[in-house]
C-alpha positions, 0 to 999 in steps of 0.5 A: 512178150518182150516184143509186145512190151517194146511195142507198147513202150514205143507207142507210149513214147510216141504219145509222150512226144507228140502231146509234148510238142502240141502243148509245150509252149502253153505249159512253158508259159503257164509254168513260168508265170506260176513260178513268178506268182507264188511269192507275189504277196511277199514281194508286194509287201516288201516293195510297197511296205508303206502301203501295206503297213502302218505304225499303230498309235501309242496307247489306245489302238482303237480304229475309226468307224468303217464307214469313215474309212470307206468314205475316204477310200471312195473319195479316192476311187470316185463315185463311179467306182463303188467299193466291192469289198474291204479286207480288214486285218487284226494285226495292228500294223496293217492298213485296210484295203478297199477294192473296186472292180468291174468286169466285162464278160463279152471282151476278148482280151484281159485288158478289155475284160477288166473295166477297172480293178483298183485298191485304196489302202487306208490307215485305220487309226487316222483315215489317211490314204497310205497308197493305191494300186491299179491291179489292171496294169499291175505286174503280178496281175498281168502275170496271174492272167497270163497264167490263168488265161494267156491274157485272153478273157476267161471264156476264151483263154482258160479252155486253152490253159485247161486242156494244155494242163490236162495234156501235161498230166498225161505227159507226167504219167507217160513220162513215169512209164518211160522213166521206169527202169527195166531192171533195178540194178545199181547202174540203172538206179544211178541213171534214173536218179542222178544227173551225170554232170560230167557227160556231154550236152545231150546226156546232161540234157536227157538227165535234166528232162528225166531226173528232175521230172521224176522228183517233181512228179507229185507236186507237179500233178497236184499243181496241175490237177488243182488248176484243172478244178478251175478250168473244168466244171466236170473235173471240179464235180468229180473232185467234189463227189470223190471227197464228199461221197455224194453228188447232192450239193449242200443245202443253201440257206436263203436269207433276206433283209428284214429290218428296213424299219430299223435302218441305220445310217451305218450298217457296215459299222454295226456288222463289222463290230458283230463280225469281230465278236463272232469271229475271234479267231479270224486274223483277217476279215473280208467284208462285202457291202450290200449290192444296192439298197437293202442288200445283204452284207457278207463277212468272211473270217480267215484264220490263216495269215494268207490262206483262204480255206477254213473260213466262217461266213456271216450274213447281215441285214443291209438295213440295220447291220443285224446278224441274220445267218452264220455258217461255220467251217465245221458245217461244210462237208469234205467236198466243200472243204477240198474245193475251198482249199484249191487255191491254197494247195495250188500255190503251196500256201497250205504248207506255209513258206515250205509249201510255197518253195516246193510249188515254186521249184516244181513250177520251174522244173515243169517249165524246163520239161518242154525245153529239154524235151524239145531239145531231145527230139530235135537232136534225134531228128537232126541225127536222122536227117544227117545220117544218110548224108554221112553215108553218101559221103563215105561212098567212093566217087564213081567216074562218069 
């Protein structure tokens, strides 16, 4: 039985080793970029405070019509870059963000795939431009797309990241098997749960691979599996079915613009006023202008300052701005809610600042595991290579 157990553990060790060597570089890159990206919102708002924040006027805090602000933003972007969406904040000290982007799905690289990806920030009280950002060349956008697809276009890069993440999940599971103490003695517990900092380099490196790897196991699994939701449609389907308890997708309500006879010059203004009344709990709204003449206007109300889950959705007539349909978060099944939470879980935002700190530390530990694991393998390999040479040196010289 003991021999069989040793054989199984040896095979698991070999699987852990070679899977780690195969995916190590990608896991290292994805983990480091994930660690950097976690606090991009806080860093961006601190570095570009003048873009994101405004001073509300004294007395009345009435904002200008959305159509006026949109016109000012469009003038900065140019007519060749139509605005795709608008982020509207209820906080009186926030600017509103008007974003325009265009994608090229046939390109090979990230830079080829992004035609343009820009935002204009507008003071909602005065209509003045507080700043712009070109996200295509923005530091955090590049970090994000290294993390997402290794700076390749999504169809080419994301499968690499996805399968490397899948392998990393197997590494976490096999690593737990290898870490598990044979006996729960005090000495074994100390070896498994504590780093022996006063030991030599090899022992410290070994502990740095095992101990932090164990403590970060749960958040690392959560981060990895939420990443796989984006990478694989089949995995997203598994998550959805598991949470929803059904493979039947929710019914989709199809609405069409109907009020062409009562067309308004500013349907977005009408839709925004209605959205603010319909969604009093929303801290920020995402408004999507109609795509083409007479398209639908969409509004999503987000109740968290930064999170995206739990939103209510409205659809408006693109001609008149009249409300056509509303779908509340309470109407979504568990599968929809879980998939909608995926980003917030992935970056730790669902747990507030504490959750983001945990995600950052876990990502940093995940980045260290391929490095410490490679050093363990290299030291053992070097020892095997050098051992015969030392034995030859110990032999007496035979005279010729």
